[in-house]
C-alpha positions, 0 to 999 in steps of 0.5 A: 591601444586597439579596442576589441571591437563589437562581436559579430552578428554570428557570435551574438546569435550563438551566445543568445542560443546558448543562453536560451538553452541554459535557461531551458535546462534550468527551467526544466530542472525546476519543473522536475523538482516541483513535479517530483513532489514531497516524500513521506516515509511510512512509520511502521510502528504507528501504522496498521494493515490487517484483514479478517478471515471468517470460518465457514462450512458445516463444521465451522463451530470447530474453527475460529475467525482469524485476524492477519496483520502485516508485521513489517510494513514499509513504504513511502508516499510522494505527495503532489501538492499541485494535484493531490490526485497525482500523488503516489504511494508504495507499500510492501510487507513479507508474508512470512512475517504476517501476524496471525491472531494477535490477542490485542487486535482480536480484543478490539473486534467484538463477539465474532473474535471472542474465542481464543485460538491456541498456539497450535491453532495459530501455528496451523493457520499460519502453515496453511496460509503460507502453503502453495494453496494460499499465499505460496510464501516460498515462491512469493515472499512479499506483497507489494501495493502501489497506487495513486490518489486520493481522488474524489468519489461520491463526495468521499476519497478513493485510491487507485490501487494495484496489488502485486501478489502471487506473481500477478497484479490486481487493480482495485479502487478502495475508499480512503480518508487522507489528511496531512497535518504538518509533517505527518500524513495519514491514510485510513479506510475499510473495505471488503473483498472476496477471495475471487477479487484477488484471484484466490480460492478459500482454503478448505479441509475435510471436503469443505466441512471446515473452510475459510469463508469467501469474504475478507474484511480489510482495515488500514491506518497508515501514518507517514512522516515527511522525509527530512532528507 
């Protein structure tokens, strides 16, 4: 009975090359999986994103300061465990579902928000906000926020943020405090912007006698849970 003999040098080389290719593909797959990070999904019921709008003008006594909150906030965070600053996130909410002057929120904000807007006041504010002079809700139904971080900044943390609204993108750097505890991620912070920072102009009526002030105060407390999939 004849033996099969030893493989030729060419066969050995081809087998070695194939083995190296397979090993490379496997290693590449592992690297991609690791770089992909760990995914967290925003818990809309436990998260808050709102901003404060202030009255201005010579007839400001006739108006109210207003609160505006995201009513259907959704999104996800991908945490890069090896380099937290490379983590990335995406948030989105519809402008039609923004909540204007929620009584519970106003009740936490002190004397500047102690007045009580009527149902007609809230309806008018909402109509103005969604008009083509402000958020133009018909043409631009949603606002999307994407970014990376946190990164160290002056002993604290900051996020590099891109806000996509009104058909344009605005780059911002905002302060944050990010913590991860077990399967929950939390990011929170406060900051102020002017309308001009967002490429907007304050809403005015009566030749500016009653107007929205330039300053906007933002607050967020986002909670996300590790994706079980």
